[in-house]
Every structure is written in C-alpha cells, then in structure tokens.
C-alpha positions, 0 to 999 in steps of 0.5 A: 500500500502506497501512503500519502504524505498526510498519512506518513505524517500521522504515522511519524507523529505516532512514532514520535509520541511512542519514542518520547514515552520510551526514550530510555530504550530507543530500540522499542520505538525503532521496532515499532516504526519498522513493524507499522511500515512493514505491515502497510507496505508489504502486506496491505493491498488496495484493490480497484474495487475499493476492497483491501486484501491483506496477506499474512506476510510470507504466505500469499493468502488472506486469513480472516483472523490475521488480517483483522488483527494486522490492521487493528492498531491503525484504528487508533489513527483512523479518525485523523487519517482517512486513508487508513480508515478507508483501508480498514473499511475496504478490508471489512468489505473484502472479509464480508465477501469472503464470508458470503462465499464460504463461511467455513473457510479460514483463508482466501486467495485474492482471486479465483486462482485455485492456489492453496490446499486444493487437494483437501477433502472438503468443499474447496473453491478456487477463491479459497486457500484453506477451508479449516473451520474456525469460529474466530474467522467469523468473529474477527470481521464482525469485531473489526467492523464494530471497532471501526464504527466506534472509533470513527463514527462512520457506518458506511461499511455496515449499511450495506446489504452484503454486511447484513447478509454476512451477519445472518450467515454467521448466525446461521452457521453458528446455529448449525454448529450448535448441533454439529452431529445432526445438522452440519454439512462440514467435514475436512480431511487432509492426506499425508499430514500430521494429525493436527492438520486433519479431523478424525472420524471421516472429517467430522472431528471428535464426537460432541454432545449439545451444550449451547456452545457452537462447534469449531473444527480448528483452533486459531493456530489452524490446529485441529481441536481435541474437543469441538467446543473451543471455549475462548472462541465461543467467548469471542463469539458472545462478544461479536454477537453482542456487538452485532446486536448493537449494530443492528439496533443503532445502525441497521434498525433491524430488530429481528437481527438484533434479537437473533444475535442477542438470543444466540449470544445468551445461549452460547454464554450459558453453555460456557457457564455450564460446560466450560468451567472446571474446579481445579484442585490448585486454582479453583474454578477456571475456564477449560480450553476445550470441552466436548459436552460429555464431561471431558475437558482439555486444560491448556492454553495456546498462544494464538488469539482467541485464547484463555489469556486474552479473555479481557482483550476480547471483551468477554470478562474484565481483567479482575474477574475472579475466574479469569484470574484463576485461569490466568494463574494456570495458563502462566504456570507449568501446569499449562503444557504449553507454558515454557520457561527458559534462560532467555524467556518464559511464556506461552507457546503452541503445539503448532510449533516445536516444544520450548518455543515461546510466541511473541503474540502470547508475550504481547497478550500477557502485557495487554491483559495486565493492569500493571505497567511494569508487566507491560514494560517487561513484556515489551523489553522481552519481545525486543530482546528476543527478535534475534536482532532483526527488528521484527517479531517472529512466530515462535522462538526457543526459550533458551536461544532466540536465534532459533525461531520460526518465521523471520517476521510475522505480521500478526506478531509485529502488530501485537507488539505495536498494540502493546507498546501503544497501550503502554503509552496510553494509546488504545486501539479498542473502541474505548479506553480500557479493554474494549467492552469487558467492563460493561458486562 
C-alpha cells in the first residue's frame, strides 16, 4: 500500500509520541516504526474495487483472523487519517465477501486462482486457500467492523446489504454448529499430514454432545481441536454477537437481527457457564480450553488469539474477574503444557510449533491483559530482546536461544507488539479506553 504524505505524517507523529514515552530504550520505538511500515507496505493491498486484501506476510493468502488483527492498531489513527480508515473499511468489505462465499473457510486467495490446499477433502473453491473451520474467522470481521464504527463514527461499511447478509450467515452457521452431529454439512480431511492438520472420524472431528456452545473444527493456530467446543472462541463469539446486536439496533434498525444475535449470544454464554468451567484442585474454578459436552475437558492454553489469556482483550470478562484470574494463574504456570520457561524467556507457546518455543503474540497478550505497567514494560523489553536482532517479531522462538525461531517476521506478531507498546503509552486501539467492552458486562 502506497501512503500519502498526510498519512506518513500521522504515522511519524505516532512514532514520535511512542519514542518520547520510551526514550530510555530507543530500540522499542525503532521496532515499532519498522513493524507499522512493514505491515502497510508489504502486506496491505488496495484493490480497484475499493476492497483491501491483506496477506499474512510470507504466505500469499488472506486469513480472516490475521488480517483483522494486522490492521487493528491503525484504528487508533483512523479518525485523523482517512486513508487508513478507508483501508480498514475496504478490508471489512473484502472479509464480508469472503464470508458470503464460504463461511467455513479460514483463508482466501485474492482471486479465483485455485492456489492453496486444493487437494483437501472438503468443499474447496478456487477463491479459497484453506477451508479449516474456525469460529474466530467469523468473529474477527464482525469485531473489526464494530471497532471501526466506534472509533470513527462512520457506518458506511455496515449499511450495506452484503454486511447484513454476512451477519445472518454467521448466525446461521453458528446455529448449525450448535448441533454439529445432526445438522452440519462440514467435514475436512487432509492426506499425508500430521494429525493436527486433519479431523478424525471421516472429517467430522471428535464426537460432541449439545451444550449451547457452537462447534469449531480448528483452533486459531489452524490446529485441529481435541474437543469441538473451543471455549475462548465461543467467548469471542458472545462478544461479536453482542456487538452485532448493537449494530443492528443503532445502525441497521433491524430488530429481528438484533434479537437473533442477542438470543444466540445468551445461549452460547450459558453453555460456557455450564460446560466450560472446571474446579481445579490448585486454582479453583477456571475456564477449560476445550470441552466436548460429555464431561471431558482439555486444560491448556495456546498462544494464538482467541485464547484463555486474552479473555479481557476480547471483551468477554474484565481483567479482575475472579475466574479469569484463576485461569490466568494456570495458563502462566507449568501446569499449562504449553507454558515454557527458559534462560532467555518464559511464556506461552503452541503445539503448532516445536516444544520450548515461546510466541511473541502470547508475550504481547500477557502485557495487554495486565493492569500493571511494569508487566507491560517487561513484556515489551522481552519481545525486543528476543527478535534475534532483526527488528521484527517472529512466530515462535526457543526459550533458551532466540536465534532459533520460526518465521523471520510475522505480521500478526509485529502488530501485537505495536498494540502493546501503544497501550503502554496510553494509546488504545479498542473502541474505548480500557479493554474494549469487558467492563460493561
């Protein structure tokens, strides 16, 4: 994306503000500016039809989740830099078109090129890069559309027939997947791959019972769920549905859509309360990562967002919520099988990467969900100290040796670093000061 002089001036002013706040550690601001410009100049493409296509960085496809997270920090500048607001509005329009073409896909091509995982055993289309069904792929576009409205007051991206149709498609998909065993048309199989890249039971995934929650085939890491009710993704769905109900009432003047969104949010939330909380012998009541409706729970957390660590960031519960605090103590401990402690860093990793690899996204989230400025600062410095001298964030890096890492640069991680540094400096990307809507629950 080529930037106008006015937008570059706005970005420079933001970088100057961050540099002044962190003058004792100049490299923090240097990485910040590098990451902002890298995302805009290498991953964001404005198309002739007015939409925006955002690649992850080293893969020429657009993930609905990643693309929303990649542009989120620019919401803080959207009011004063119309070019950035237009870019985000174009992304919302593109995401809406993707949802309407296939609500079960997670990643898309720029055109009907047939690139990507076309050999997968699922209903692939030329526009689709990958068709791993993940709840958060439908949450992120709704949430981004809501935040753009709240930050700028513009509603042109909401007042379209396509947005309303996509919203109804999301609700219909989540309602179908409340009854995955009896109603879902979705299945997914990949041949000659690790078990985490395919679904068992002929592509249906592990069997689930009804809970009120909605089923997900895969996690935001693109790894298969062990149990089909992914609790943090269902939490994000509750938030997105509540925001959709507000859009339907205040912008679309669609009472039926507002009722449908609110009713589904209540059902999913009740399912989380009834089936997603476990009594841990050491931590007390806490949220499970996954459950199946038959009484089985998977206790862990993953670096990718939505995660249990990210609950306040998502807006599902405030950072001082007792069950969240119990959960946070668990996920930031050795009891979480993906929490790694080493000579260079301690933090959450993922089964998506090798053991002992800490993710920069998780370090950023640890800072963003902490009320302690000292912890935010520690996470920022830890991220800067583990970039292997490249001035960019990675996917994962070895806890004892940051020179061993996956992905030389990763746009989602870069922008999570930027968002944390902005938060540390008192600059929020969310709709309101604080962690979005969590305090209003």
